[in-house]
N, C-alpha and C positions, 0 to 999 in steps of 0.2 A: 425629779422636784423641780427642775429648771429646764426648759426645751427653748433653745432659741434656733428659728430655722430662716437662712438666707439675710440676715441681716446687713443691711447698706445704710452707710452713714455718708453723705457727701455736704462739702462746704464751700460756698464761693468767696474767694478771697481777689485781690487786684491782680495776681496771675492768674485766675481761671479758677476753675473748679477741682476741689481736693476730693479723692475719694478716700475717705480715712479711714473707712470698716467695709470691706468688699466681699460680701457673702459669706459672713461667717456663720457656723452651725454649731452649738454646743448640745452636750448632753448629760446633766450633770444630776448623780444620783443623790436621794436624801442622805444627810449627815457627812457626804463626802467634801474632802477639802482639796480644791479645785483651783488650780493656780493658771492665769494668764499671765506668762512670763514673753518678753522681748526687749528690742532697745526702744530708746526715746523715740518717738514720733510713730510707733508699730500700728496704735489703735486699740490697745490693750485698755486703756484709761476710759476711752470713749465707749467701749463694748460696755464695761463696768459701770457708766453711767448711763447707758441705754437700760440696763437692768434696772437701774436705782428709779428710772425715771425722769432723770436731770438732763437727758438728751433726747429729741425726738428723732428716730431713724427715720429715714427716707421709704426704705422698702423692710418687709421680713416680718417676724411674728415672734413674740416673747410671751411664754407661759411660764409662770410660778405657781408652784401646789396645785397643779392642775387648773389654773384659771389664767386665761389670756388677758394680762394685762397691756399687751399692744398688738394690734392687725393692723398692718397696712392696706389689707385689702378690704378687711370688715370694718374700718374706722375705729378701731377702738385705742383709747388710751386712757388707761389709769393713772390718777396722777400719783406723785411719789409719797403721798402720806396716806394712799389708801394700800399701797403694797405692803406685805408683813415681812418689811425686811428693815435692817440696822445696819448703819454704815459707818466707817473710819474713814475720813479725809488723811490725805497726807500732812497736811497743815495742821491736823487734829480738830482746826476748827471750834477750840476749846473758848467759853465768854469769859472774859476777862475780868467783867465787874461781877462774875457770880462765885459763890463759893463752890467745892467739890457738890456739896450735898445739892445745890440748886441746880447746877449744870447737869447733873446725873436725873435730878427729877424733871427737866425741863420737857422732854418728852411726854411725860407721862400726864404733866398740867393741861398739854395742848391735847389729849385723849379726848374723844365724845364717844359717850356719855363721860363726864368727869368722875374721876376718883376721889374717894374721901382722903383725908389728911392722914389715917392712917395707914391706908393703903399704899399711899406714896411713901409713907417713911419705911414701910415693912420691905417695898422692892427695891427703893433704894439702898436700902442696907444690904440686902441681897446680893445687889451689882456688886456693890462696893468691896462686899468680902469675897465674891467671885475673883476680883483682880487684886486682891490684897492692898485695898485703900480704906479699911475700916479704922475709924478713930481721924481720920482727916477731914470728916465731914464739914467742919466747920473752916477751913483752910481756905483764903482766898485762891483762887486758881491760878494767877502768877505767879505764887509761893511755891510751886510744884517744881519737882525736877523734871529734866526732858522724858524721864521712863514714866514718872508717875502720871505725867501731862496725856502720854500715850496710853498709859491704862485707864486715866480716866474718860478717854476718849471710847474705850473699847466699853467701858461701864454703860456710858451715856446710850451706845449703841445696843447694848443686850438687855435694858430696864426694860422694854416692854416685851422681852421674850420673842423674838421675831422667828420665824422660822427660817430666815436666810439671813446670813452676816458677811457683808461686802466690805473689804477691804483694800482701799487704794494707798499701797507703797507705806505701811501705817511705819516701818521701822527705820525707815530713810533718815529720820532725822536724829536718830540715837549714834553715839559713838559705838566704834566696833565692838568692845566687849558687851556692853549693854546691850546691844542688837544681837549678839548671840545667845546672852540667857534670857531675851525675852522671846527670841524664836522659839525655846524650848517652854516657856511659860505659854506661849499663846497657843501652840499645837496640844498642850496638856489641857489647857480649859476647854477647847475647842471639842476634844475629844470626849471630856466629861459631859459637855453639855448634850453632845451630838447633833450641834447644829450644822446644818448644811453652809459652807463656806467657799466665796468668790475672792480670791485673792490675787491683785494685779502687782508684780514687782519686776524689777530688771536685774534682781539679786539671783544669780543662777544658784549660790548657796542656799539663798532661804528657799527656792523653789526646790528644791533636791530633798532638803532635808525635812520640809515641811508637807510635802502634798502627795493625796493621793494619785493625783492628776495634774500632767503638765501640759499645757496647750502653749506650744510656742508659734509666736505671731511674726510675721514679717511684713511690712508696706500693705497693712489692711487685712491680710489672709491668715488663717492658720496652718502651719506648714507642718506640723506632726502634733498628735496626740497621743499622748502614752504615759504608763507610770515612770517615774522617774530615775529607775533602774536603766529602762529600755530606752527613755531618752539619751541617756548618757552613754550607755554601751552599744546602742544600734542605732544611730540618729539616720535618718531618710534621705538627707541631703548635707550639701556641705555648709550652708548657713547654721543649721542645726548645730552640727558636728563643732563648727567654728566657736559658736556664740556659747556651748554649753562648756564650761572648763576649759583647760589646755589640749590644742589637737597639734599633731604632727600633719602633714599632707605631704605625700610623696606622688610624684608623678610616675604613670604607668600605663602600659597599653596590654589590654587582654590578650594570653598566649591561648589558653584552654580554659572553657566554661566548666562549671562542675558537671560529673556524671550523675547519673540517677542514683539516688541514695546518698551520695556524696556531700557534705557541706561547703568544702573549698574549692576553688579555681585557681588559676595561676594566671600572675601577671608580669610583665616584664618591666623593672625598673633601671635605672643607670647604674646601679651596683648590682644586678643579678635578679634571677627569677624569685617571685614571692608569692607564696600560697598565702589566698586572701579569701573572705566573704565576698562574693560577688552578686550584684543585683540579678534578677532573674532575666532581664530584657536585652543584656550586653551581649556581643557575638566580638570573636576572636578580630583583633585590629582594632578595636574601640578604645580611644583614650579615656583614662580614667584616673582619678585622684585616690590614693587609699589612706584613710584616715587611721592614725595610730595613737592613742594615749601616751603621756610621755613615761607611767608607770607602768607599761607594758613593754617597755624597750629595755632591754639589760645585756651588760658586757658579759662575753663568753671567752674563752680559751681559742688562739689560733688555731689549734688541730679541730674545735668542734665542728663536728658534721649534723649538729639540729638542723632541722627544717628552718627556713629564714633567717639563714644569717646573713649580715652583709659588713663591708668593711669600710671604714670612714676614719676622718681625721679631727680630733678635739680640736675646735675654733677658740672656745669661750666657756669661761667656768665662772659659775657666780655663787658664792655663799649664802646659803639660806638660812644658817643655823640649823635647823633638822635636816637638812640635806644639802648637798651641790646639785645644782643644774648646771647641766653641759650641753654645749651647742655642740653636735657632730655633723660635720660635713658629709654627706654620701653623693659623693659628685655634686650633680648641680643643685642637688637635695639639701637643705638643711633641716635637721630633727633635734628635739631636746630631750633627754632622759633626767632621770634622778639618780643620784647614788646616795649612799651614806656618806654623811660627812666627814670621814675619817678615811675615806677611798682614796689611795695613791694613783691619783691621776693630774696629768699636766697638760697645758696647751701646747699644741702642735703633736701630740705623741698620737702613733696608730691605734686604733680599736677596731674591735670586732664586735657585733654586738647580735644578737638573736631576738626574735619576736614572735611569739604565739600565732599561727595562722588565724585563728578563732577572733584575735584581738583587733585583728586587720579588716577594715571594711572598706571594700572597694566602691565610691560614689561616682556615678555618670557627672562629667563637667557640664 
């Protein structure tokens, strides 16, 4: 459905050239919910605007639905209004002087050939019903709540029945509870329509809960593309591991690589040996960091001989309501783990923890 090849975008500033998008490659299948995830300034919105035709790349090629809409080598640039897309902006870009009906109908009134009034009314009604705004057609747009404005922007993007839906951080202006509810509604709507969706966000929870595929971006490049579970459980590098959720990093030295047919190798930490998943290219003596999620660390008895048992000291306790988040000193390293809120634990006490080796992923520095 969408293919992007070797996309480059450069800007000239007072401080020189900025390479905002650096060789991005995308392959998005029809009906897929594909998320570009990364911190501010990583190039994700610029990439989305290139898909929409709102930015002109310096190099590369973009094809949507089998049609090349941009090619630097062939001199092709299809303007936004001729691309079969709908877009929701971060600010929603709702017309404040128009009603809900007129905002939704605006893209249809600009279509050529022109549509009749009856068809416009029918298609607007269908779009508003999809986003649960039926009955509000005559309400002025400024009189809508934040959540309703977000849904109005979505209706306006869907009213032309595009092949591709582009969403630029559409939930960032909502409060936490409404954002959570809207995530579910939006994903269910996209599933019902079967529309190919490209979603831009810096919110890891949105990416993990809504996406079929997540592409993590850093400094203009895509550093990992995978399903949400793989991004979370099997990060390729330290940036991905640290950006997605909470992660502990334990410094280590590779002691023994994995044998043929084995999943785990061994690394030495300041608190003792640790069995972990090692990258293919590391050798004994290489410095690595072992990434471990807080939920994969659990306390154990002093006489526990389970693999990957480490001894430390509780240095801080934070009450979170549903859990106690404890910081534990393991030699020079600090790790966080979560316990039941009724757990009997005190600051300064000795603690022994164990970690499943399959949940420990060594990453090259």
